[in-house]
N, C-alpha and C positions, 0 to 999 in steps of 0.2 A: 213590222214583224208581228206575226200572230202566234200566240201561245207562249209557253215559258222558254226563256233563253237561259241556257246553263251558265252559271256564274264563272266556272272554271272548266278547262278541258283542253283538248288538242284535236285538230283535224288533220287527216291525211289528204293533202291537196296534190292534184296533178297540175304542175306548172306547165303551161304550154310554151313552145318556142316563141321568141319575139316579145316576151313579157318579162319584166324584172321580178326578182324575188320580192322586192319591196312592194311592188304593186299588188302581188298576191296577198301579202300581209295586210296591206291597206284594205283590200276587199273583205278579208276575214274580220278586220277590226270593225268595219261598218256592219257586217252581218251579225256579230255578237254584241255590238254596242260597248266595246271595251277599248280603253286607251293603252292598256298594258298588254301588248301582243309581241311575240317574238317567234323566230323560226330556228330550226336546227340545221343550219348549213346552207349558204347561198349557192344557187345555181346561176351560171352565166346566162345572160339574156337569150342567147341563141339556143341554149340547152333546154331540155324538158325533163319532166319526171317528178319523183316524189319529193315533196316539200312538207315537212312537219311543222305545223303552225300552232302555237300554244298561246293561251290567254289567261290573264289574272294569275291565280296561284300556280297554274301549270307552268308558267314561265320560270319558276324556281327550279324546275326539273330539266330545263333545256341544257345546262352544262353537262348533265349526265347523258343526254342524247348525243352530244358532240363526241363522246368517247366511243360510241358505236362505230364499227366499220361500215362503209358504204359500198354499194355495188353499182356498177355502170355497164351499159352496153355502149360501145363507142365505134364509130365508123371513121376510118382514116383514109386520106388520099395521099399516096406516096408519089414523090416526084414534084411536089409543090410545097413551098415554105411561105408562110404569111407572117406579117409583123405582129399579129395577135395570137398566132399558133392555132387559129381556127378559121372557119370559112368566112368570117365577117371581115377579116383583115385584107390588107393590100399584099399582093404577091411580091415577094422580094427575091425569090430564087426558084428555078425550075431545073429538072434533070430527068433523064430517062429511067423509069423504075422497072423496065421490062426484064432486067436481069435478076431481080429478086425472086428467090424461090421460097416455097413453104418451109423447107429445111432451114434456110438462112434466117427467116423470121423466128422460128422456134428456138434456134440457137441463141439469137440475140435477146429473146425474152427472158432467158435465164438470168441475165445480168440486171434485170429490172424487177426481180422479186426479192422480198425481204427488205432490209434497210437500204434506202436509196437517198442520194443527195440531190436536191432540186434547187435551181436558181429561180426564184419567182419571176414570172414573165413581166415585162414592162407594162403590159395592159392587164393590171391587177390592182386590187384595193390595198395592197401592202403599203405601209407608210414609210417614207424616207424624208427625214428632217421635217416632219410635220405635214407633209403633202402625200397624197396618194400617187403611186407609181404611174397610174394611167394619166394623171395630169401632166407629168413630165413627157410621157409618150405622145400625148396629143400636141405637145409643143415641139415634137421632133427631137427630144432629148433622151439620151440613155444614161442612166446612173448606175453606179456599181451596187450590186446587191449580194449580200452574203448568202451562201447556200444554206439550205435547211434540210434536216434529216426527216424523212417520212418513211412509212412502212407500207409496202404493197404485199398483201396476203395472197392474191391470185391475179395472174395476168395471162390470159389464155387466148390463143388465136381461134376464132370461130370460122371465119371464111377468108379466102384470099383469091381474088380475081383482079389482076393488075388493071388499074393502079390502086384499087380499093381493097381494104381489109376491114374486117369487123373483129372486135375483141370484147371479152368480158374481163372487167377489172374489179377486184375488191381491195379496198385500201383504207387506211386510217384517215380520219378527218384532216383537212388542210392539205391534202395531196392535190396537185394540179394535174388533171388528166391531160390537158392540152400539152403540158410540159413533158409528161411521160411519152406521148406520141411524138412530139418534137425531137426529144432525145433519142427515141428509138429510130426515127428516120435518119438522124445524123449518124448513128452507129451503122445502119444499113447502107448509107451512102447518099441516096438521092433526096433525103429529107422527107418530111411528112407533115400534114396538118389535119386537124380534126374537122370533119364535116357534119357529123351528127353525134349527139351525146344524150343519153337517156339514163337517169338515175332510177334504179329499180328497187333498191332496198336501203333502209337505214336501220342497222341492227335487225331486230325481229319484225320491224314494220315494212310492209311491202306495198308496191305501187298498185297492185290489183285492188279494185274497189275504191281507189282514191277519188275524191270529189274534183270535178272540173269546175272552172270558174262559173260556167253557165249553170251547172247544178247548184252551186252555192247560192247564186242569185235567186233560184226558184224555191229554196227551202223556207218553210215557216218555222216557228220556234220549236214545235213538236218534232218536225222532221230533222232539224239541226240537232236536237237532243238525241235522236236515234242514231245519228252518224258520229256523234262526239265520242272521243276516247276519254274515259274518266281519268282522274288523277291516279287512281290505283292501278290503271292498266297502261300508263305511259311507259313504264319500265317492266314489261310483263315477264321478263326472264329473271328478275330478281326474286329470290325466295320470299314467300309471304308468310307473315306471322300475324295472327289476329289477337288483339287484346280486348277481352270482353268486360273486364272489371272496370266500372266507371272511374274509380279512383286512379287506376293505372293510366287510363286514357287521359284524365285530367293532368296527371303528372307529365305525360308526354307533351301535351299542349303547352305546359308551363316550361318545358325544357329541362325538367328535373328527374326524368325517369332513369333508373339505373338497372333495369332488367332484373328485378328481384327474384324471378322464378327461373332465371337462366335459360331463356328461350333462344338466345342467339349464340351461335358458335363463334369462337374467337376468330377474328379476321374476316368473317362473313359479312356481306352487305345485304340488307333486308328491307322489304316494304313492311311497315307496321300499319295494320288496318284496324278500324273499329269494328264493333259487333255489327254495325249497319253497313260495313263495307267501304267506308270512307277512308282515305289515306291520311293517317295521323302523322307519319314521319318516315324518313329514310334513316336507317341506323346501321352502325358497324359494331359487331360484337367484339368483346375482348375483356381483359381484366377490368377495364373501365369502359362501359358501353358509351359509344359516342353517337349522339343524334346529329346526322349529317344535314338534314333539312326537316324542319317542323312545318307541316301543312295544316294540321289541326282540324281535318274534316270530321263531320259527325258520322 
């Protein structure tokens, strides 16, 4: 690696289909020379799209990225059900989908918006008695799984030409798009499975301009620095307050800052930055100001 490598930051990566999220993280780890690397939400190996990968101090912000809604473009094939609920699985049922109408799909979608209950698919990383569900599934076993409440903010039909439909879905983290489509297919009758899945946004972060693995490999340190998202911009929609007084900045780094000038509104969550633009902390205002995360950048 030639040139300076940033000590902390985040990259918007375009995960290709056929590659695991862990492999993308490993490639970023090698590129930035850090062992402390994490991402904001796994994509299934067959899926592609936006994967936010953070390293060093930026990993402390990953839990806040998980809170953001995520948007997907999904292609579904009706009339076929697989054991994985996506194209990689074995077909376990087929039916004629020709009787499905656009109106029927639109009507059914109404039941999948807002709070929904999902049973995690057997081919998933959810744990049961200390083992991943996919381990049981690979042994041909099915175990009982409790349903989980998730929230779907938007679920819109884009195109329908039997047997395939495309949808745009915006949902909370932890929602299984495969299961949404599986359950929709069950409601409509002939079943359905996901054939293509593309994640386009994570909160304010968009897929456009994200780095491919090939681009990542070609970057030197200066180019990587130019593509990096700084700590202060990982959560760009949080209001920003700048503390220029060195003593106040030191108090934040020590975790003892109490917002003596009343900069933060009660209940509001803020990015606190230094005069040089570094992220000092995340904080919540109130009668007693709470420092949520102390990053301590200059």
